[in-house]
C-alpha positions as CSV (number, residue, x, y, z in Angstrom):
1,M,21.6,-38.9,13.2
2,K,22.7,-37.6,10.0
3,C,23.4,-40.9,8.5
4,T,21.1,-42.8,10.0
5,G,19.3,-45.5,7.5
6,V,21.5,-44.7,4.5
7,N,24.3,-46.7,3.1
8,L,26.8,-43.8,2.0
9,C,26.9,-40.4,4.0
10,N,29.6,-37.8,4.3
11,F,30.4,-36.8,8.0
12,L,31.7,-33.3,8.9
13,L,32.2,-33.3,12.8
14,Y,32.3,-29.5,13.3
15,E,29.5,-28.7,10.7
16,D,27.1,-31.8,11.7
17,F,27.8,-31.9,15.8
18,P,28.6,-28.5,16.5
19,P,29.3,-29.2,20.2
20,S,32.6,-30.8,18.9
21,K,34.0,-27.3,18.2
22,R,34.7,-26.9,22.0
23,W,36.7,-29.9,22.5
24,S,40.2,-30.3,22.8
25,P,42.3,-32.0,20.3
26,G,42.1,-35.7,20.5
27,V,40.8,-38.7,18.4
28,V,37.2,-39.0,17.8
29,F,35.5,-42.8,17.2
30,I,32.3,-43.1,15.4
31,K,30.8,-46.2,15.3
32,Y,27.8,-47.5,13.2
33,A,25.9,-50.7,13.0
34,C,24.2,-52.1,10.3
35,F,21.6,-54.4,9.6
36,D,19.8,-56.2,6.7
37,D,17.0,-54.0,5.2
38,T,15.4,-56.8,3.7
39,A,14.5,-58.2,7.3
40,T,12.7,-55.5,8.7
41,V,9.1,-54.8,9.1
42,H,8.4,-51.8,6.9
43,Y,4.5,-52.3,6.3
44,C,2.0,-51.1,8.5
45,D,-0.6,-52.7,10.5
46,R,1.4,-56.0,11.1
47,Q,1.4,-58.6,13.9
48,I,4.4,-60.1,14.8
49,Q,5.0,-63.2,16.8
50,V,8.7,-62.7,18.3
51,A,10.2,-66.1,18.8
52,E,11.4,-67.1,22.0
53,V,15.1,-67.6,21.0
54,G,17.3,-67.2,18.0
55,K,17.3,-64.9,15.1
56,D,13.6,-64.5,14.9
57,S,13.7,-63.4,18.8
58,E,14.6,-59.8,17.8
59,G,14.5,-57.5,14.6
60,Y,13.9,-54.1,13.4
61,I,10.4,-51.8,12.2
62,R,10.6,-48.9,10.0
63,T,8.0,-46.6,9.0
64,P,7.2,-46.7,5.0
65,G,9.5,-44.6,3.0
66,Y,12.6,-44.4,5.6
67,P,14.9,-42.7,6.0
68,H,14.0,-40.5,3.0
69,Y,10.5,-39.5,4.4
70,Y,7.5,-40.5,6.0
71,T,3.6,-40.7,5.0
72,G,0.7,-39.1,6.7
73,G,-1.9,-41.1,8.6
74,E,-1.8,-43.9,11.4
75,C,0.5,-46.7,11.2
76,G,1.0,-49.4,13.8
77,W,2.2,-52.8,14.6
78,R,1.4,-55.3,17.5
79,L,4.4,-57.3,18.8
80,R,3.5,-60.4,21.1
81,V,5.9,-63.0,22.8
82,N,6.0,-66.1,24.9
83,P,3.4,-65.0,28.1
84,E,6.4,-66.1,30.4
85,Q,8.2,-63.1,28.3
86,R,8.4,-59.7,28.1
87,I,9.4,-57.2,25.0
88,R,12.1,-54.9,24.7
89,I,11.7,-51.8,22.2
90,T,14.7,-50.0,21.3
91,L,14.1,-46.8,19.7
92,M,17.2,-46.2,17.3
93,D,16.0,-43.0,15.3
94,V,12.9,-40.8,15.7
95,S,12.7,-37.9,13.2
96,L,9.4,-36.4,13.1
97,R,7.4,-33.3,12.7
98,G,7.7,-31.7,15.9
99,I,6.1,-29.1,18.1
100,E,5.4,-26.2,15.6
101,P,5.5,-22.4,16.9
102,F,2.4,-21.5,19.1
103,K,1.6,-25.1,19.3
104,D,1.8,-27.3,22.7
105,R,1.8,-30.8,21.6
106,C,3.3,-32.9,18.6
107,I,2.0,-32.7,14.8
108,D,3.4,-36.1,14.4
109,Y,4.2,-38.7,17.0
110,I,4.7,-42.3,18.2
111,A,3.1,-44.3,21.0
112,V,4.3,-47.3,22.9
113,Q,1.8,-48.8,24.7
114,D,1.7,-51.7,26.7
115,Q,-1.4,-54.4,26.9
116,N,-2.7,-53.4,30.1
117,G,-2.9,-49.9,28.9
118,D,0.1,-48.1,30.1
119,A,1.8,-45.6,27.9
120,L,5.5,-46.5,27.8
121,L,6.3,-43.4,25.5
122,S,4.3,-40.9,23.5
123,S,6.5,-38.3,21.7
124,C,7.9,-36.7,18.7
125,E,11.3,-35.6,20.1
126,Q,14.3,-36.9,18.2
127,V,16.7,-39.5,20.6
128,E,19.8,-38.7,20.9
129,L,20.7,-42.0,22.2
130,P,19.0,-45.6,21.5
131,L,16.0,-45.3,24.1
132,K,15.2,-48.7,25.6
133,L,11.6,-49.4,26.7
134,T,10.3,-52.7,28.6
135,S,6.9,-54.1,28.5
136,V,5.1,-55.3,31.9
137,T,3.0,-57.7,29.5
138,N,3.9,-60.1,26.7
139,V,2.4,-57.6,24.3
140,V,3.1,-54.3,23.1
141,N,1.3,-52.0,20.3
142,V,3.8,-49.4,18.6
143,T,1.8,-46.9,16.4
144,V,3.1,-43.8,14.6
145,V,0.3,-41.2,14.3
146,A,1.2,-38.6,11.2
147,T,-1.2,-35.8,10.6
148,S,0.9,-34.2,8.1
149,K,-0.4,-34.8,4.7
150,G,1.4,-36.5,1.7
151,A,5.0,-37.4,2.4
152,Y,6.7,-35.7,5.0
153,P,10.6,-34.8,4.5
154,K,11.6,-36.4,7.6
155,R,13.5,-39.7,8.3
156,G,10.6,-41.2,10.0
157,V,11.2,-44.0,12.9
158,L,13.5,-46.8,13.1
159,L,13.2,-49.1,16.2
160,H,14.6,-52.3,17.6
161,Y,12.6,-54.9,19.2
162,K,13.7,-58.4,21.1
163,S,12.0,-61.0,23.4
164,I,13.6,-60.9,26.8
165,G,13.2,-63.3,29.7
166,C,13.3,-67.3,29.9
167,V,10.8,-69.6,29.2
168,T,10.3,-72.6,31.9
169,L,12.2,-75.5,30.4
170,P,10.5,-78.9,31.2
171,A,11.9,-81.1,33.9
172,P,14.0,-83.5,33.0
173,P,13.1,-87.4,33.1
174,N,13.1,-88.7,36.6
175,G,12.8,-85.1,38.1
176,Y,11.1,-82.0,38.8
177,I,11.5,-78.3,39.0
178,V,11.4,-77.0,42.5
179,Y,10.8,-73.2,41.9
180,R,11.8,-70.5,39.1
181,N,11.6,-66.6,38.9
182,E,13.1,-64.2,36.8
183,D,16.6,-65.2,37.4
184,V,16.9,-68.3,38.5
185,A,15.3,-72.2,38.2
186,H,15.9,-74.7,40.6
187,Y,15.6,-78.5,39.4
188,M,16.0,-81.4,41.3
189,C,16.1,-85.2,40.6
190,D,14.0,-87.7,42.1
191,V,15.0,-90.0,45.2
192,N,18.0,-92.1,44.2
193,F,18.6,-90.4,40.8
194,V,21.2,-87.9,40.0
195,F,21.9,-85.7,37.1
196,V,24.1,-87.5,34.5
197,D,27.0,-85.3,33.7
198,T,27.8,-83.8,37.6
199,G,26.1,-86.7,39.5
200,Q,24.5,-84.1,42.2
201,K,20.6,-84.1,42.7
202,A,20.4,-80.5,42.5
203,R,21.0,-78.3,39.7
204,F,20.7,-74.2,39.4
205,I,20.2,-72.6,36.1
206,W,20.5,-69.2,35.6
207,C,18.8,-66.9,33.1
208,Y,20.6,-63.9,31.4
209,D,19.1,-60.9,29.2
210,D,21.0,-62.7,26.1
211,N,19.9,-65.1,23.2
212,S,23.5,-66.0,22.0
213,R,24.7,-69.6,22.4
214,R,27.4,-69.9,24.3
215,R,29.5,-73.3,25.5
216,V,28.2,-72.7,29.2
217,R,24.6,-71.7,28.4
218,S,21.5,-73.1,27.0
219,A,21.2,-74.1,23.5
220,S,17.6,-72.9,23.6
221,S,17.2,-70.0,25.9
222,E,19.4,-67.8,27.9
223,F,19.8,-70.2,30.7
224,E,23.6,-70.6,32.2
225,I,25.2,-73.9,33.1
226,R,25.3,-77.0,30.5
227,I,21.3,-77.5,30.2
228,L,22.6,-80.3,27.8
229,S,22.4,-82.4,31.0
230,V,18.6,-81.9,30.4
231,F,17.9,-81.4,26.9
232,V,20.9,-82.2,24.3
233,S,18.9,-81.4,20.9
234,R,15.7,-82.4,19.7
235,E,16.6,-86.3,19.0
236,T,18.4,-86.9,22.5
237,R,17.4,-86.0,25.8
238,V,19.8,-86.8,28.8
239,F,18.1,-87.4,32.4
240,C,18.6,-88.0,35.7
241,Q,19.9,-91.7,36.5
242,K,20.0,-94.0,39.3
243,E,22.9,-93.0,41.8
244,A,24.5,-96.7,41.2
245,T,24.6,-96.4,37.5
246,F,26.3,-92.7,37.9
247,D,29.0,-94.4,40.4
248,S,30.3,-96.6,38.2
249,N,30.4,-94.8,35.0
250,S,32.3,-91.7,37.1
251,I,34.7,-93.8,38.4
252,Q,35.2,-95.5,34.7
253,R,35.5,-92.0,33.6
254,S,37.7,-91.0,36.8
255,N,40.0,-93.9,35.8
256,E,40.3,-92.7,32.2
257,E,41.0,-89.3,33.1
258,V,43.8,-90.2,35.2
259,K,45.5,-92.1,32.4
260,N,45.4,-89.0,30.4
261,L,47.0,-86.7,33.2
262,A,50.3,-85.5,32.3
263,P,53.0,-87.2,34.3
264,H,53.4,-84.5,36.8
265,D,49.4,-84.4,37.5
266,V,49.5,-88.5,37.8
267,P,48.5,-89.1,41.5
268,D,51.4,-91.0,43.7
269,M,50.1,-93.0,46.4
270,M,53.6,-92.8,48.4
271,V,53.2,-88.9,48.5
272,D,49.5,-88.8,48.8
273,I,48.6,-91.3,51.1
274,V,51.6,-93.5,52.9
275,I,53.5,-90.3,53.9
276,P,50.5,-88.4,55.5
277,S,49.5,-91.7,57.2
278,L,52.8,-92.1,58.6
279,L,52.7,-88.6,59.9
280,I,49.4,-88.9,61.5
281,A,50.4,-92.1,63.1
282,A,53.5,-90.4,64.5
283,L,51.3,-87.4,66.1
284,F,49.1,-90.1,67.8
285,V,52.3,-91.9,69.0
286,G,53.7,-88.8,70.1
287,N,50.8,-87.6,72.0
288,A,50.3,-91.0,73.7
289,L,53.8,-90.5,75.3
290,I,53.0,-87.0,76.2
291,V,50.1,-88.2,78.0
292,L,51.9,-91.0,79.9
293,I,54.8,-88.8,81.0
294,I,52.3,-86.4,82.3
295,Y,50.4,-89.2,84.1
296,K,53.6,-90.8,85.6
297,Y,55.0,-87.3,86.6
298,R,51.4,-86.9,88.7
299,K,51.5,-90.0,90.2
300,R,54.7,-89.8,91.5
301,K,54.1,-86.5,93.1
302,E,50.7,-87.4,94.7
303,G,52.8,-90.3,96.4
304,D,55.4,-88.0,97.7
305,E,52.7,-85.4,98.9
306,V,51.2,-88.4,100.7
307,E,54.5,-89.5,102.6
308,D,55.0,-86.0,103.5
309,E,51.7,-85.8,105.1
310,F,52.4,-89.1,107.4
311,N,55.4,-87.7,108.6
312,T,53.9,-84.8,110.0
313,I,51.0,-86.7,111.8
314,P,51.3,-86.0,115.4
315,L,51.0,-89.3,117.5
316,N,50.0,-89.3,121.3
317,V,51.6,-92.1,123.8
318,N,51.0,-92.4,127.3
319,G,49.9,-88.8,127.3
320,N,53.1,-87.6,125.6
321,V,53.3,-86.0,122.5
322,H,55.9,-87.6,120.2
323,S,56.7,-86.9,116.6
324,A,56.5,-89.9,113.8
325,G,60.4,-90.4,114.0
326,N,60.4,-91.0,117.6
327,A,57.3,-93.4,118.1
328,V,58.1,-96.8,119.0
C-alpha cells in the first residue's frame, strides 16, 4: 500500500514487503490501476446520486488530504441508487490510526451502514486486498470518524462505489413483461405479434454485473441479448409486429442472404431436395415389396397346411375305415 494515492513512487520489494524474502527466485509482476483524481468525491457530507448505468454509475471517494494525511472529526457520504439496484462499496485503501497499546478499540475508524441499520463494516484495519461490501437496500452511509486532533500523518481512506443490478426495462409496444428477478427478465409479444429481429414471441434477457457496453448486451443496462429489439435509442424504438409482416420481411431477408452466400454455401436443389426424396421413395417401395413377399409366402404356407390336413382326415364308408386316398 506504500504507493497508493501517489503519482510517483519507489518500491523496494525486500524492504517494503518483507515476506518476499522467503520467495524462491523468479519474476514478480506488480499491477497498479490509476484513476482521475479530479473526478473523485473528496469533500465531506455529500449526497451522491449514483446513476443506473454509464460512467456516472461508479466513482471514487477519498478523505480530504488523502494520501498525505487525514483530519480529525467526522466525514460522511450518503450514496443512493435506483430502488431496483444495490450499491457495491470496495475499500481500496484504509490507513487510519489503529488500536493503541492498552486500548481495546480503534481510535479512528470507517463505518459503512445500510439504510436498514445493518452495519456492513466498522474497522480501522488496513485492507490487504480490496474489500467488497454489497448493500441490501439502495442507500448506504459511509462515515469516517476521527477522534485524532488536527491532521494525522496517515493516508486516510480511498474507496470505490458502483451501482449493481438491473433496472426493469419497459415492455416493448405490443408486448408485455411476464416476470423478472435479479438474473433474468422474460418478455412476450401480444397475440399474433413477434419480435422484429428474431420472429419469436418470447425473449429472455439476462442481467450481468457489468455496466460496459458490448455488442450483444443492452446499451442501457447490463442486460444480455440484443435489447435493440426493444429499444434501439432514444429516437428509434423497435417493437413487436404482426407475424404476417414478419414472415414477408424474413423471406425477403432470407433470399438476400442466399444471394450473398459463398458459392459452396449456396443451397443445391438436386442435392438438398431431389436426391433425399428419391432415397425416401426407394425405401418405401423396398418396404412394400418385402411386405408383399412375406404376405404371399404366408398365403402359400397356409394353403399347404390345409391340403396336408385334408389328406389325413379318416373316412368311414359302410363301417369300414378307409384313408382319403382309397375313398371312392
